[in-house]
C-alpha positions in Angstrom: -16.5 12.4 -19.2 -14.6 15.7 -20.6 -12.4 15.7 -23.5 -9.4 18.3 -23.1 -7.0 19.7 -26.2 -3.7 20.6 -25.6 -4.1 21.9 -22.0 -1.9 25.0 -20.9 0.6 24.0 -18.2 -1.1 26.9 -16.0 -4.4 24.4 -16.3 -3.2 21.4 -15.5 -3.2 21.3 -11.7 -7.4 22.3 -11.7 -7.7 19.5 -14.7 -6.0 17.0 -12.6 -8.0 17.9 -9.4 -9.2 14.1 -7.9 -12.8 13.7 -6.3 -12.6 15.4 -3.1 -13.7 14.1 -0.2 -13.9 15.3 3.4 -13.7 13.8 6.7 -14.5 16.2 9.5 -18.0 15.1 9.8 -16.4 11.3 9.7 -13.8 12.3 12.4 -16.8 13.0 14.8 -18.2 9.1 14.1 -14.5 7.7 14.6 -13.7 9.2 17.7 -17.0 8.1 18.9 -16.4 4.4 17.9 -12.8 4.6 18.9 -13.1 6.0 22.2 -16.1 3.3 23.3 -14.0 0.5 22.1 -11.3 1.7 24.1 -13.3 1.1 27.1 -15.4 -1.5 26.4 -13.4 -3.7 23.7 -15.4 -6.7 22.1 -18.9 -5.2 23.7 -18.7 -1.8 21.5 -17.4 -4.3 18.5 -20.4 -6.0 19.0 -22.4 -3.0 19.5 -21.2 -1.5 16.4 -21.4 -4.3 14.1 -25.1 -4.2 14.7 -25.4 -0.8 14.0 -23.5 -0.7 11.1 -23.7 -4.3 9.5 -27.2 -4.7 10.9 -26.1 -8.2 12.2 -25.9 -9.7 16.1 -22.0 -11.5 16.4 -21.9 -13.5 19.5 -18.4 -14.4 18.5 -16.1 -12.5 16.6 -13.3 -14.8 16.0 -13.5 -17.4 13.0 -13.2 -20.9 13.9 -11.2 -23.7 12.4 -14.3 -25.6 11.6 -15.7 -22.0 9.6 -12.5 -22.1 7.9 -12.6 -25.9 6.9 -16.2 -24.8 5.5 -15.2 -22.3 3.6 -12.4 -23.8 1.8 -14.6 -26.4 1.0 -17.0 -23.9 -0.7 -14.6 -22.6 -3.0 -14.3 -24.0 -6.4 -11.2 -25.8 -8.1 -10.7 -23.4 -10.5 -10.5 -20.4 -8.3 -8.3 -22.3 -6.0 -5.6 -23.0 -8.8 -6.1 -19.6 -9.6 -5.1 -18.1 -6.4 -2.4 -20.7 -6.1 -0.9 -19.2 -9.3 -1.0 -15.7 -7.9 0.4 -17.1 -4.5 3.6 -18.4 -6.6 4.2 -15.0 -8.5 3.6 -12.6 -5.6 6.1 -15.0 -3.2 8.4 -14.8 -6.4 8.4 -11.3 -6.6 8.4 -10.3 -3.0 11.4 -12.7 -1.9 13.4 -11.1 -4.6 13.5 -8.2 -2.6 15.1 -9.7 0.4 18.6 -8.0 0.9 21.6 -9.5 2.3 23.6 -7.9 5.1 26.5 -5.5 3.9 29.2 -4.8 6.4 30.7 -1.8 5.6 34.3 -0.6 7.1 34.3 3.2 6.3 37.5 3.8 7.8 40.1 1.7 9.7 38.2 -0.1 12.7 34.9 1.5 12.0 32.3 -0.9 10.8 28.8 0.2 10.1 26.0 -2.3 9.0 22.1 -2.3 8.4 19.7 -5.5 9.1 15.9 -5.9 8.6 13.9 -6.9 11.8 10.3 -7.6 10.8 7.4 -5.6 12.6 6.2 -8.0 15.1 2.2 -7.4 15.0 0.6 -6.4 11.8 -2.9 -5.8 11.1 -5.0 -6.7 8.0 -8.0 -4.9 7.2 -9.9 -6.6 3.6 -13.1 -5.2 2.4 -16.3 -7.2 2.2 -19.5 -6.0 1.0 -20.2 -6.3 -2.9 -16.4 -7.1 -3.5 -14.6 -9.0 -1.4 -11.3 -8.2 -2.0 -9.6 -12.3 -1.4 -6.7 -10.6 -3.7 -5.7 -7.8 -0.9 -5.6 -11.1 1.2 -2.6 -12.3 -1.0 -0.8 -8.9 -1.3 -0.6 -8.1 2.6 -0.1 -11.7 4.1 2.3 -13.1 1.6 5.2 -10.1 1.8 4.2 -10.0 5.8 4.9 -13.7 6.1 8.3 -13.7 4.1 9.4 -10.6 6.3 8.8 -12.9 9.2 5.9 -10.8 11.1 5.2 -12.9 14.1 1.5 -11.8 14.6 -0.8 -11.3 11.7 -4.3 -10.2 12.7 -6.8 -10.2 9.8 -10.3 -8.3 10.3 -13.1 -8.5 7.6 -16.8 -7.6 7.6 -19.5 -10.4 7.9 -22.0 -11.0 5.6 -25.7 -10.8 6.4 -25.5 -14.1 7.6 -22.3 -13.6 9.9 -20.3 -15.5 7.5 -16.8 -14.6 5.8 -16.4 -14.4 1.8 -15.2 -18.4 1.3 -12.5 -17.0 -0.9 -10.9 -14.3 2.0 -10.7 -17.4 4.4 -9.1 -19.5 1.4 -6.4 -17.5 0.8 -5.6 -16.6 4.4 -5.5 -20.2 5.4 -3.1 -21.1 2.6 -0.9 -18.4 3.5 -0.9 -19.6 6.8 -3.4 -16.7 8.5 -5.3 -18.1 11.4 -6.3 -14.7 13.7 -9.4 -14.0 11.5 -11.9 -11.7 13.1 -15.3 -10.9 11.6 -15.0 -7.2 12.1 -15.8 -4.4 9.4 -15.4 -0.7 9.0 -14.5 1.7 11.7 -15.1 -0.7 14.8 -12.2 -3.3 13.0 -9.4 -0.4 12.9 -10.5 0.7 16.4 -10.1 -3.0 17.5 -6.6 -3.4 15.9 -5.6 0.0 17.4 -6.5 -0.5 21.1 -6.5 -4.4 21.1 -10.1 -6.3 23.2 -9.7 -9.1 24.9 -10.3 -11.1 21.6 -8.5 -8.7 19.0 -4.7 -8.4 19.8 -3.6 -4.7 19.2 -1.2 -4.2 16.1 1.7 -1.7 15.4 0.7 -1.3 11.8 -2.6 -1.3 10.1 -2.6 -2.4 6.1 -5.7 -2.8 3.8 -7.8 -1.0 1.7 -11.2 0.4 2.3 -13.9 3.3 2.3 -14.3 6.4 3.4 -15.2 5.4 6.5 -12.1 2.8 6.8 -10.0 5.4 5.7 -10.8 8.1 8.3 -10.4 5.6 10.8 -7.0 4.6 9.7 -6.1 8.2 9.9 -7.4 8.5 13.8 -5.3 5.2 14.5 -2.1 7.0 13.0 -3.1 9.9 15.5 -3.7 7.3 18.2 0.1 5.8 17.5 -0.5 3.1 14.9 1.5 3.2 11.7 -0.7 2.5 8.5 0.6 1.3 5.2 -0.4 4.3 2.7 -2.5 7.6 2.4 -5.2 6.1 0.7 -8.0 7.1 -1.7 -9.8 6.2 -4.5 -8.6 4.1 -7.2 -7.1 5.4 -10.3 -5.8 4.6 -13.6 -3.8 7.0 -16.5 -3.5 5.5 -19.8 -1.0 7.2 -22.4 -1.8 5.8 -25.9 -1.1 6.6 -29.4 -1.7 5.4 -32.7 -0.5 1.9 -31.7 -2.8 1.3 -29.0 -5.6 -1.2 -29.1 -8.8 1.0 -28.1 -10.9 -1.8 -27.2 -8.3 -2.6 -24.6 -7.5 0.8 -23.5 -11.4 1.0 -23.0 -11.9 -2.2 -20.7 -8.8 -1.1 -18.8 -10.3 2.4 -18.1 -13.3 0.4 -16.9 -11.8 -1.8 -14.8 -10.9 0.8 -12.7 -14.2 2.7 -12.9 -16.0 -0.2 -11.6 -13.9 0.1 -8.2 -16.5 2.9 -6.9 -18.2 6.0 -7.7 -15.5 8.1 -6.9 -12.6 6.2 -8.8 -10.9 8.4 -11.7 -9.5 7.6 -14.7 -7.8 9.6 -17.5 -6.2 8.9 -21.2 -3.7 11.0 -22.7 -3.2 10.5 -26.1 -1.6 12.1 -29.2 -4.8 11.5 -31.6 -8.2 12.9 -31.9 -9.0 10.1 -33.6 -7.7 7.2 -31.0 -9.6 8.9 -28.3 -12.9 9.0 -30.3 -12.2 5.3 -30.7 -11.6 4.6 -27.0 -14.7 6.3 -26.0 -16.5 4.2 -28.5 -15.6 0.9 -27.0 -16.2 2.6 -23.2 -19.9 3.5 -24.2 -20.1 -0.5 -25.8 -18.6 -2.4 -23.1 -19.8 -0.6 -20.2 -23.5 -1.8 -21.1 -23.1 -5.3 -20.2 -20.9 -4.4 -17.1 -22.7 -6.2 -13.5 -21.3 -2.9 -11.9 -22.1 -0.4 -14.8 -24.2 2.0 -12.6 -21.1 2.2 -10.6 -18.9 3.0 -13.4 -21.0 5.2 -15.2 -20.9 7.7 -12.1 -17.0 7.4 -11.8 -16.6 7.9 -15.5 -18.4 11.6 -15.0 -14.7 12.3 -13.2 -12.9 10.8 -16.4 -10.8 13.1 -18.7 -9.7 12.3 -22.3 -6.8 14.5 -23.0 -5.0 15.2 -26.2 -1.5 16.2 -26.1 0.6 15.8 -29.1 4.2 16.3 -27.5 5.8 13.8 -25.7 7.5 15.9 -23.1 4.5 17.6 -22.4 3.0 14.3 -21.9 5.8 12.8 -19.6 5.5 16.1 -17.8 1.7 16.0 -17.5 1.4 12.6 -16.2 4.2 13.4 -13.7 2.4 16.0 -12.5 -0.5 13.9 -11.7 1.4 11.2 -10.0 -1.2 8.4 -11.0 -1.7 5.2 -8.8 -1.9 3.0 -12.3 -0.4 4.1 -15.4 -0.4 2.2 -18.7 1.7 2.8 -21.9 0.2 1.8 -25.1 2.6 3.7 -27.3 5.3 3.2 -29.6 7.4 5.3 -27.5 7.3 3.3 -24.2 10.9 3.2 -23.9 10.9 7.3 -23.5 8.1 7.1 -21.0 9.7 4.6 -18.7 13.0 6.6 -18.6 11.5 9.6 -18.1 8.3 8.5 -15.4 9.3 9.6 -11.8 5.9 9.6 -10.3 3.5 6.7 -10.6 2.5 3.5 -8.2 2.8 0.9 -10.6 3.4 0.7 -14.4 1.7 -1.6 -17.1 3.9 -1.3 -20.5 2.3 -2.6 -23.8 -0.8 -3.5 -25.6 -1.0 -6.8 -23.7 -0.3 -5.8 -20.1 -3.7 -5.0 -18.6 -3.6 -3.3 -14.7 -5.7 -6.1 -13.9 -2.8 -8.7 -14.1 -0.9 -6.4 -11.3 -4.2 -6.1 -9.3 -4.2 -10.3 -9.3 -1.3 -12.6 -10.3 1.7 -11.2 -12.5 3.6 -10.7 -8.5 4.0 -7.1 -8.3 1.8 -5.6 -5.0 -1.5 -3.7 -5.9 -1.4 -1.9 -2.7 -0.6 1.6 -4.0 -0.1 5.3 -3.1 -3.1 6.9 -4.5 -4.3 10.8 -4.5 -0.9 12.1 -5.9 1.3 10.7 -3.3 2.8 8.7 -5.5 5.0 11.7 -6.0 6.6 10.6 -2.2 5.4 7.0 -1.6 6.0 3.6 -3.1 3.7 0.8 -2.9 3.7 -2.1 -0.8 6.9 -4.1 -0.7 8.9 -6.3 1.7 10.2 -3.3 3.1 6.7 -2.4 4.1 7.0 -5.0 6.6 10.3 -4.4 8.2 12.4 -1.6 9.9 16.0 -1.3 9.3 18.4 -1.1 12.3 21.8 0.3 12.0 24.5 -1.2 13.4 28.3 -0.1 14.2 31.4 -1.6 16.1 34.5 0.5 16.6 37.6 -1.1 17.8 40.4 0.7 19.3 42.0 1.7 16.1 38.8 2.9 14.8 38.5 4.8 18.4 42.2 6.5 17.3 40.9 7.3 13.7 37.7 9.1 14.1 37.4 10.1 17.7 39.5 13.5 16.7 36.8 14.2 14.1 34.1 13.8 16.5 35.6 15.7 19.4 36.2 18.9 16.8 32.4 18.4 15.9 30.9 17.6 19.1 32.8 20.9 20.4 31.8 23.1 17.5 27.9 22.2 18.7 28.4 23.2 22.4 27.5 19.7 22.9 30.8 19.2 25.6 29.6 15.7 27.1 29.1 14.1 23.5 33.1 15.3 23.3 33.8 13.8 26.7 32.5 10.6 25.6 35.0 10.3 22.9 37.8 12.3 24.9 37.5 9.5 28.0 38.2 7.0 25.7 41.0 8.4 23.6 42.7 9.6 26.8 42.3 5.8 28.2 43.9 4.8 24.4 46.9 7.0 24.8 47.9 6.1 28.6 47.8 2.0 27.5 50.4 0.8 30.2 52.4 -0.9 27.5 51.9 1.9 24.7 50.3 -0.4 22.0 46.6 -0.2 21.2 44.2 -3.4 21.1 42.9 -3.2 17.7 39.9 -5.4 19.3 
């Protein structure tokens, strides 16, 4: 942990460096796996599942009986919690539906925009030590609301060839039926090219380790859209004397336990509050099951004293955190002036965990500074916007001359002719009147 006092603006970029990852070596492996999947399909998937996951899978698709077996294993309390989260996530994302709005830009010229769902999407859900069934909710629910026709879910099997029951329960609850026991690079490759068993998709969603991240980047190069530039999880907390140190420490640890390359920062206007937070960090980390992971992550953590409000928000906007917690008496100032953040959590009783699980907002967010130019997942992530226009004869008379002049000025005569022919037709109408249809 590093404590930094009133850093100079010239030092901000260096202070805010993320833990770096190099994909050069990974890319060689990704190319190998992708090339073989493209040629050999399911056989290549089974080969690399054996190589990477150390298990043999004869059937990569999840059967209805496996889903039913998994549902029985999920406790009633977890089922109820998942249902609460599902309800809240549905409410939040349904609120993002926008009705068609027709605009008449000038008499006879009508324009509007309509959403169309991305027909085929792939969802990758990590397994391993932290099977993210919550991410099934975050991705599949807005996909269903958007109207995506084919939703394909891939997640790695455990050493017994099984999928985590909570993942299967969440998928079944939402209505996702095409589920495959595939992890890592081979899962992204299968979704990219399609195989006899796994349908090819148009866009891939979901988090993953450095291998999955590299594979998604390669999928993008292969013509498949991806959700977000991915990176390690990160959290920045702004605190002052009104913050509850014990709460802040717990929030920092909630992100540190994600992975050894996670990054957490705390900016405060009080040295004393920073010291209290660090004290609670040391106490709380000792009892965490994932304390070894969190301890490594905390090596990249930084505790920064900045007394001025404007300097604080400028510093945060330069960092552009995935998650931002405001635990101050000046929350309104920060809300008004934050421009770069994935998701913001306001007040002492709004933990980042709420957004991760059940408040309703989406937890798939831009990392690594991409909050400067990307949003988190929303209903729009699963749709395309198609623009429409309809010009009547009256509209052509209104707008035609402007189009002719602009097209001729750009030297595009065929563009001009497409309008001139129509105008001439209207002007030579036998009855001398323009039909407004």
